[in-house]
N, C-alpha and C positions, 0 to 999 in steps of 0.2 A: 666330504663331498669332494675333496682331492681329487679323484681319479675323473669324475664326471667333467672337472673345470679345467683341469690339461689337456681333457679329450676337444672340450669346446675351442679352445685354444688352439689345439694341433686342426681342428679342422678349420677355423678360421683363416690361418695360413697352408690352407691344401685346396684351392679351388677348383682346381683339377686332381684329375689321375696320375697324370706327371709330376704337379706341385706334391702329391703324396705321397709319392715314392721318395723324389725329391728328400723331403724332410725323414723319410725313414732313415732315410742314407745319412743325413747329417747326424742323426739320433746314433746310429751305428759308427759310427766314423768319431764320433767325440766319447765313444766308451771304449774304441778301440779296435774296433772289429776293420779287418783289411778288406778293400775294393779286391777282386780278381773279376778282370773282362772274358769275356766268353775265348777270346783270342789268347789266354795266357794259359802257362801251367800252372795245376792245379798241384800247389807244393804245398801242404798242410801240415801244422805242428800241433798235439797232443794240447788240447784246454784254449786255444785260443779260436778267437772268433773272425768269421769271415762276409762275405756275402755277394751276391754276383746281381746285377739284374739285365732285363731285357728289352728292349725300347723305347726306357725309359720310364715304363709304366707296371711292369713285372718286375719282383725282388724276389728272392731265396737269401735267407741269413742263414745261418748255424755256427755253433760251438762246438770243436772236435771234445769229444770226450776223453776225461784226464789220461788214460794207458792204454781201452781197451780196441783201439780203432771202430771197426762198427759191428763188432763182433753182437755189442748187446742194443743191437740199435737206433731206430729214429724217434724222436717224439717231435711232434709235427702240429703246428697248429697256422693252417690255412684258410685265409682269408679275400678279399677281392677288394680293391679301391676304386673301380666305377659306381656311379651314382646315375639313375634316370636325367634326362634333361633334354636340353636340345644343342643339336654340334651346327656352328654354322657351314654352309656350305659355300665352294669356288664361286667366284665370281658374284659375292652374292648382294649386291647392292642392287635395291630396285627404288627409280623413282618415281612415285604418284605423284599425278597431277604438276609435276614439273616444280614442287614443294616439299615434299616429304621424301625420307628416306630411309627405308625400311633394308633391314636383309632378310633373304632367305636362307633358310634353318632348315634341317631336318631332326626330327624327332629319335632320340636314344634310347632305348630299352623301352619303356614301359612308366613312363611319372603319370603323377592324376595333373591333369593339361591345365585343369583351372585353379590352380593353386598358385601357377604362374603369369595371371592375370594382374596388373598393378603392382608391381614388385619393383624396386630398385634393381635393375640386373646390371652386372658386368659381363664380362668374356675371359676365360683365361686357358691355357695351355700351351703350344709350344709353336715358334715359327721356324722356317730354316731357310737358309740366307745362301745366298748363288755362291760358286767359286768357291777352291780350294779343293778337297777331295771328293773326286766325281761320285765315291761309294759312300763317304763316311764327310755329309756333310754339314759344315755350322748348326748346329741346333739350340736356339736359345727358347728358354722358357720365357713365357709373357702373362702377367696379371694387370688389367688397366685397371682395378682395385677400385678406383670411382665408379657411380653408377653411367653407364652409357646407356642403357636400354630399358625401355617399358615394354609392355603389351599390353596396350591399354582397351579393358573392356569396352562392346560397346555397350551404349546407355536405354536402361530400361524402357524407354519411350520408345527406341527401336526396335527392341526386342522386348515383347512382352512376356516373349516363354521361357527368356533364362533360367525364371526359376521354377521350372516347370520342367525341367531334364533334356536342357540344350545341347541339342549333339555338335563337339565343337570340330571344326574341320582345321585339319596339321598343317597345311599347304596355305590355307586361306589367312583363321582366326589367330595366328599363333604367330603371325611375323614380327620381331621387335621393331617398337622406331627410335630411329636411334639421331636423326636430326631433320633441320628444316635448310633449305636449299637457296643462296642468292649467287649470284653474278659469278664470284671469287670461289664456291662451294659446288662445286658438278657432282653430279652424283656416281661417275665411274673412277674407279678406285680410291672412292673414298674413304671404305673401311681399310685399303693394303695402305692408306698413308698413314693414318691413324697408330698401327700398326709398327709401321715405318718410325715415326716420330717416339714412339714409346719407348722402342728397342736403338731409338737412335742414328740410324742408317737411312740411305738413299730408298726410299719406294720399289725403286729396280732393283732391289739387291733381294726383296723378299721372294722367292722363289714358292713357296705353298708355306699353309699352316694347318693346324687342327686345334681349334679354339672352338670353346663350350660355353653357354650360356650358365649362370649361377646367381643367386640374390645376394644382394650386398652385406643386408644385414645381419649384424654379429649374435649368434647363440646366446642364450641366455637360459638363466634357472626361471621356474616357474612356481606356481602353486603355494599354499596358503606360509609352509616350511622352507619352500626351494627343493620339494620333492620329486620335480618335475626337472627336464631341460631339453629345448628347443635348438632345433638347427637342422641345419640342412647336410645330409651325406651320413648321417646317423646310422645309416646301412650304403655301406657297411663300414665305416671310418670307426664308428662303434668298437669295431672286432678289430681290426689292422691295428690299428694304435696301442691298446694294451696288448696284443702279443709282440709287436716290435716292443714295449718297454721291458714286459715280461724278461723277454731274451738277455737284453741288454743288463737287468739288474739279475738274474740268475748266477749263480757261480757254476762254476764246471762241475758233470756229474759222469758219471763211468756209461754215459749214454749217449749220441750227436743230439744236440736240443735244434731245434730248427722251426721257424717262420718264414710262411708264405704269403706275398701279398699277389694273387692273379690281377689279371682285368679283363675287362669285356665281360664279366657275368652274368650282368645287363640284357646284354644282347645275344646271349646261347654258350657264352667261353669256346666258339671253335675259332680262335685265332690264335696268332703264332705268339704271344703272351696271354691267352687266355686256360685258364684250367685243361682245358682239351688237347693244349698243344706238347710236344716234346719234351720243355723245357724243366719240368718238374722233374718228370724220370732220368732225363739227360745228365740232369742237376746231381742227382745221388747216384749214379751211375759213374760218373767224374769225379766226387765222393767217393768211390768205393774202390775205383781206378788208384787213385794219390793213395792209399792206406795200403790195399792187397798186391803183394808182390804176384799174386796167379790165380786161377777160379776166380776172378773178377766176377762175372757172373753167379756164377755160384754162391758165393760169396755173400754178396749183394740180397740174394732169394731168403738164404740163412737171416742174415741179419733184418729185413722186412717183415720175415716170421715172427720178431722179436721187439716189430715197432705198435706205433700205433698214432693216428690221426686224427684231430677234434678239426673237424670243417665248420669253423665261424662264421656266421651270418643272421643276419637278424631274424627274429620270430615276431608273428603277430600276437597284438596282448589284446585281451578281452575287452570288448569294445563298449563302455556302460551306456550308450545310444543304440545297439546294435549287437543287442544279447542273443539272437537267435540264428548271428551270424559264426559263430564256434559249437566248437562239437559240443554236447551235454555232460561230457566229465571230466574232458581232458581242456581247459581254457586256463592259458597263464594272463597273472596279472602282474601291472607293472609292479614295480620293488618286492614282488615274489620271489626273485632270484634266475637264475639262468634257467634254459628251456631247451632239454630236449626232445628231440622234432622228429616224429614216428611219422611215418605213410607204411603202409602194406602193396602198394604201388612200386614201393624204393627208389621215389624220388629224393628219400632221405636214406642216407645209409644205415642210420640208426638200426639194430636191430637188438635184442635180449641182453649180451654177451657185450656191446660196444655201451649198453647206454650203465649194463653195472657197473663198468669200469669208472664212465663219467661219472655217477651217484657216487660211488666212494672218493674221486679225487673231491666232489664237491663236499663231505662228511669230512674228510681230511681238511679242507678247507675252511669248513666251521661256516658254510653259508648254505643257506637251502637251494633245491631244484625244482623243477615243474615239468608238465613235458606238456605237448601238442598235438594234437591232430585234427588233420581235416576233417569237418561235416562230411560226413559219407555221401554229403548230395553237393556240395561242391568241392569244384574241382582245384588242387591246389598248385604250388609253381615247384620250384627244384632248385637246388645249388650248387655248388662246386663239389661241394662231397660226393655223389655217384660220381660226375667226371672225373673227379683225380684218382678214383676208385678204379675205373676201366683203364685208367693207363699206367698204375702201381699195384701193386697186389699186398694189398695192409689194411690190417684191419680199423674202420671208420668210426665214429660218430658224427651225425649233425647237431648241432646247438646255435644256440643266440639268445640275446636277452630279449625281451617282450617290448614291442615297440609300438606305438598306434603311428598310425595317418602313415604308414611305410609308403615310398616312393611320392609323399608328396616334396614339396620346393621347401618345406618345413616339416618336420618328422618331431614325435613327440616321444622320450625316452625317461628312465627313471633311473635317477642319483645314487640310492642303492646299489640296482642293479649292476650299475659300473663298478664301484667299488668292489661286490661280489664277484663279477668276470675277471679281474685284474689278479683277487686272489684265489680263484682256482688255477690261470694259467701259472701262474707262479708256483703251485702247487705241484703242476705237473712236470715240470721242467725240474723240480728241487730233486737232486740225486737221492 
């Protein structure tokens, strides 16, 4: 259970996508990777590791091949670091009957809203301070750490239909309760002052913030033999963390080992730091330009012909209480191994060729594999694979580990599956 335990520690330290990327950067730098800013010249050495980030919430890390430049292509594992939940709106304080303070929030992605009620919640993300460079302001990570909020349920005595399919209003029912007012504590700028106190600055110095709610309950193992683990953000830090770990532990090969963590997958990837942005393709082109003396575009296309992308995003496990929701012949089981995701509509990139490649990887790593296809009468989701492949011409497979309660504030995954996916990623990077 070593990999699952390490993942739980990483999740607990990564309450926002900004913290997740920061913690990945720490891991990379602690193992000798060099940070390259977008404004830097890319000067690359054989066998050395590098990374670049965008917006503080997306990251691309790679280790150059031993001696072949880009000739033998890239082996890429791409994931995302964001999770569904709630973003705190600007000017969020709401005074209720001049007694309570609640916060105005906006739903981010597609969370299971009911799971956020009656939980100890906090907020994390980043704050921007006034002053300094106009185009490069001071940005501070912030995590309140302690429980600050709760979204209290309405008592069943006042909502008799709550167990009969009650519809949750995203603007009214999900506002977190923050405080009780008194003569010294006014609603206006209440939350901004909390941010300032946490950062040890004056409230007037806070220019803006990107803050998200999260549950403060730590991840844990469950099951009679600890065969499961329960935590928030398993989708998709459960893929992002092992991809970075596998990269930093890999020995240099004759190809370029690459790990990508995108942002904003949960809202469609169409952002400057999402899989639909130029960030991925531009970085590959800059790597090629740093290595190739001429015909950079042509050399990169030749390299991509020898490349492979694993789009790593969690998969839906067979639910013992809802067996009718799965396909009748393709139903992944927790601790049954990594899952290859298929869709005739190509909402996943997997095809017979890329699936066969991943199956061989699993065989070499000594782990089982499973397949997932949606029931033909249930519309499924998509992921970063199709979006990335539309930006870069590369063979790709969509995979993930089987997860229950996906998009709940706490999801459930298998301890053995986390061990298995790390083995597969390590095998993928092996020369």
